[in-house]
N, C-alpha and C positions, 0 to 999 in steps of 0.2 A: 162485353165479349173479352176483354182481357184477362178478368177474373177467371172467366172457364179456362183458359190455356194455360192459364201460371199455372195451376193443380196439375192438371195433365201434361205438361211437360213434366215439371218435377216428376212425378211419378214414374213416367219413361225412364229418367235418367235415374231415377234409384234403382231399376230392374237391371238397366244395363251396367251401371257401374258399381251397384250394391257396396257402399264404401265406406258407410258409416253405421254407428250402432245406437242410437237415439230409439225412444220410444216413438218418437213421431214418424221414425222412418221405417216403422215396422206395420203401419197401420192396415196394410192389407195382405200380411201373412197371419197365415192361422198361427193363433196360439196356443201354447202350452204352457199352462198354469202351472207354478211350482212352488207350493206352497206347504210351507215347512210345520207350519200349525197344524197340518192334517196327518203328519208323520207319524205312522203307528210303526212299534217294535217290530210285529211279526204276523204276518196277514198270509189266508189261504191263496194259495195260488193256482188250485184245481182248475180255476176258470180257464188258465194258460195251455194246459196241455191236456192230452186225451190219457186220462188216466186208467184205460181199457186197454191200451198199447205201449208193450214197453220193449226193451232190448237191453240185456244185461251183458256186458262182455269182462272178462277179465284178460287182460293185455298181459302176453308171454313175458316171461323174464329171463332171461340170457344173456351171457356178456356183452353178444353182439347188439342188444336194444335196452341198456340201460339209461331211462329215462332221468335227466337232471332237474330240468324246471320246464315244467309244459306253459305254452306260452298262448297254443290253441289247437284244437282238433277239430280236423275236416270230414268228410264222407266222399269219397267219391270212386263212383262206379262199385264193385266190391270190396274197395278197399278201406280201411281208416289210417288216418297218415295224420301224425303227431309231431308240431315242430317244437322242439326240445331248443330253448335259448340260450341254455348253461355249455350245451355243444358243439350249438349253431348245427343242428342236424334236422334231419326230417325221418323219423321212424314209420316204415310203411308193415301194417298189420293185414290180416285176412279179416274180412268178419266177423269170424269165430274166434280173433285175439290173436293166433298165432304169429308169431314173425316170419314178415315176407321179404324186405329188402332195407337200405338206409341210404338216404343220401348226406354223405360225410366227405367231400373232399377239401379239407382244409391244407394248405397248401401254397405253393409259388408256381405249379407246374401247368404244362396243360391240362386243361377243365378241372382245376384247382380254386380256390377262393381262401384269400386271407380271413383272420380273424374278424373283421371289421365288417358283419353284415348287420346293416339296417332291417331286413327282417326277409322271412323265409314265407313267399304266396304261394299257398295251394291251388292249382287251377286244374282244368277239367282233366287233363291228362299228364300233366309237367307239374314239377317243385321249382319255383320260380325263385331265385338266390339274387337278393337286390344289393348292390355293392356299388353305391356312387364315387368311391374313391378309386374304382377303376373304369368309372363310367358306363356300366354296363349291368344287365340281369342275367344270370346263366342259368340255363334250361336243363333241367334233369328228367327222365323220366322214371316212372315208378318202380324201374329194375334198380333204381341208384346208377343210373348211366348216365354222362353228361353227352349232352345234346348239341346244343349250340347256346352261341352270345346274342344279346340284344342290345346295342345301344342306346345310351339313355339322352343320346346329342346334346350333351353339358346341363341335363336337367339335375336337379337333386330332389331326393324325399326320403321318409322313412318307410313308405309302404307304398304300394300299388294295387290297382286292378286295371282288371280288361274284361270288356262284353265279350268279343269275338276273337282276339289274340291277334289281332292287328294294330288296334289302337289301344295303347295304354295310357292308363291315367296314373303320375306322380303324384300323391300329397306330400307336399313340403310345409314344413315349418320351422326352418331355422336356416337355409343357406341364407350365405350374404352375396353369392355368386352373382356374374351379371345377368344372370336369367332373371335374377329376385327371389325376394323371400317370400314367406307365408302366400305361396301360389299352387295352385292345381295345375301342373304341367298335361297335356296332351300330346303325343308324337304319335305318329304310323309310322309302322316298321318298313313298311313296302313304299310308302312317296318320300320317307325321311322330315317330312314336316312336322313343327313343333307348334303350339298354340301355348299360352299362359294366360290362367284366368286369375286375376286378383280380387278376392271378393270384400276386401274394404284397404282404404288407405296404408300405406306399411306404417307410417307414423302412427296408428290408431289401431295398431292391429292385438295389441293386450300383451301380457308375457304367460311365459311357460306354456306355450301352445301344447297342447295333446289333440291330435287328430284323428281320429276314429272313421271308416267308413262301415256302410252296411247294404250289401247286395240283396239286392230284391227286385223278383217282376222286373227286370231288363232294366234296374235302374239304381243308383247309387244316392245314400245320405251321406252328407261329410258333416261331420263338428267340427269345429276350432274351439279350444275350450277358450272360455272368457267372453266369446265373442256374442253368444248366445241366437245365433242365427244358424239355422239348419239349412245347408243347401242341397239343389235335387241333382244329379246328375244322367244324362240319358245318353242313349248312343245318337251321335251324331249331331248334339244338340249342347249350347254351352251350360256352363253354370248358371243356376238358379236359385234365388231364395223361395224354400217351401214353408220354413216354420220358424216363430220364433218363439223362444224357450224363456216365456216369463217369470223370472224369482222373483216374488211380491214381498220376501223378509229374509230378514237376515244375509242380503246380498252386499257380496266387496263392492264397495261405491267405486264408481269409474274413474275416480282422479286417482284410485290406488290402481286397479285394473292397468292404466296406459303410463303408470308411471315405473318405477323401480320394481323389480319384479320380487327380488330378497324382503325389501320392505313388503308389499302387497303380499307375500306368503307369512310374513310374520305375525301382520296383523291378523288375516285371515284364521291361523291356528289359536295366538292368543284371544282375539272376539269370538269365535267359532263362527266365521263370516262364510259362507257359499262362493266357491270360485267359477262355477258353471259347470259343464256337462263334460265328464272323463270316457264316456263310452256311449255308443249308440248300437241297438238292435231292432230288427223290424221283422214282422210276421205278417199274413195274410189278414190280422184283425187289430195287430196293435204298434205302438212305437214305444220301445222299451230305452229309458232313459238312466246311467247311473251318474248322479249328481255330487262330485266331489268327491268322489269314492265313500261316502259315507251311505247314502241310499237309492232305493229305486224310484222310479216314477213309470205309469202304464200309464198310456194314452191311446184311448179307443178311435181309430181313422175312422170312423164309421159313425160314431154318435158325435166326434170332436169333445171328448171330454179326458178328464183325469181321472181312472177308473180305481187307482191305486198309488198310496205311497209308503213306501217301506223300507225298514232295513233289512229285514227276512222275509223271504217268500219258503214257504213249506206246504206241502201237501196233505191236506186234511182224509181227501181220499185214498191215501197210501199211509195211513197210520203217522201223519206227519213229519213223516222223510223229508228232509229239506230238499229245495231245488236252487241252485247257483245260475243267478244272475248277472251279478254285479263283478264277478271278477274272472279270473285266468281260469277259474275251472268252468266256466259255463261257455260253450261257444253257440251261439243261435244263426242258424243260416238254413234259408230253403223251408222255412216252418219245420225244422228239427234243431231241439236243443240238446245237446252234448254234456253233460256234468261229468267229470273227474275225482272218483272218491279214492284217496289213498288208501292201498291194503292195509296198512297199519290203523286208522279209522276203522275200517271196515271189518277186521279180523278183532278189534279190541275196545272201539269206543262203540260202534254201532250193534257189536253181536248181539247184546242182550236184548237192546231196544226194537231191532226191527229184523225177525225171522218170521217165520211162518206159524208159530205163534200167538205173536204182538201182533200181526198185520192184518186186518181185515180184508185186505184185496189178497187174496190166495194167488191170484195171476201173477201178480209184482214178486208178493213173499218165495214162490216158486223159483223164478227166476233169479232172484236177488240173492236167494239162500243156492244158489246151483252157481252161481258165478263165484261166492265168497268161499266156498268148499273148496274151488279150485287154487285159492292160494295157500302159499306155506309160509312158514316163519322164515323171513330171510328176503323172501319176494317185493321187490321194489315199485314196480308198476303196478300202476291204480287200476279199478273197474271203471269201466265207462257204462253210464245210464242214457239212454238215447230215448228221448220222449218225441211223438209227434205236437205238435202244438196247434189247440184249438184256432 
């Protein structure tokens, strides 16, 4: 009897605490196997997107909306919102690409925020500016007007998300505050209650953590780089481990991951070792991982297997046009992939390779060339290519 009880207790404790990162702890998780020996340089990504339906939008360039460094792009209702990390601004465009408004309130006065912004999160009807140094999130509407503050209740983080605009989840990767470090915090703006989830022991938390979340189907997937476990968050439920990213070759040893970060980074670069997952995205069919900023892994959720491991994804069905999944040039959300192509590349690099004469997909060629034709020398803002995912 004791032999049956002990493993059961161990399993229950793991799912409650989720505090270690050894293979024996991950036996009950769905495994995403990353094998660098299967890596391809370029893969046809046509299976990821619907090549019969596209939007190609040229974003207007004028002195009010000069974008410096795109961090992410989102679609909300009839608007396109671009977070510019360089100027700490959110630019709002109409769906035809014409400029609409801007959230830009740097300063010290009422309704203004300092330049120390951890993130801008695009919500259903607001842009949320995360400012832990002021212990608050500031909300602006899509007209660029300040509306209200939300207290962080002493928590700290580098990004946040919300399912219902009442409970907010703060993804934290480095605060040494009394609230703790390497946590996911949840606070209720109506009740003022704060919950903290610690997915692993603080002294076993790795180094150089990058955390990304992917909202899909009323849940969030969160990855802490070097920890290898993907956690799932659902409304009104605690954080729970969901997947284990099993890097089977060229993985940075755990003794280095848990040691000095500078040493670990130096060794990983020198010996070309993989540190973990740097970005996570989800669609109806797939989970897409960016591994150590070097290559992507596409995991089929239904068949429970990796279907692609590649450095580059392109669309053979659209004449080899590249799709961006792994960098800031690509935003994937709600089964929509938004790619940004700089005006300079569109005008000069892609001009001869991708046009109505060279592309067999005439629907895409027509929309693409129409958008590029709107660009002029000196235009800085990019064009967006908006795909529906399969």
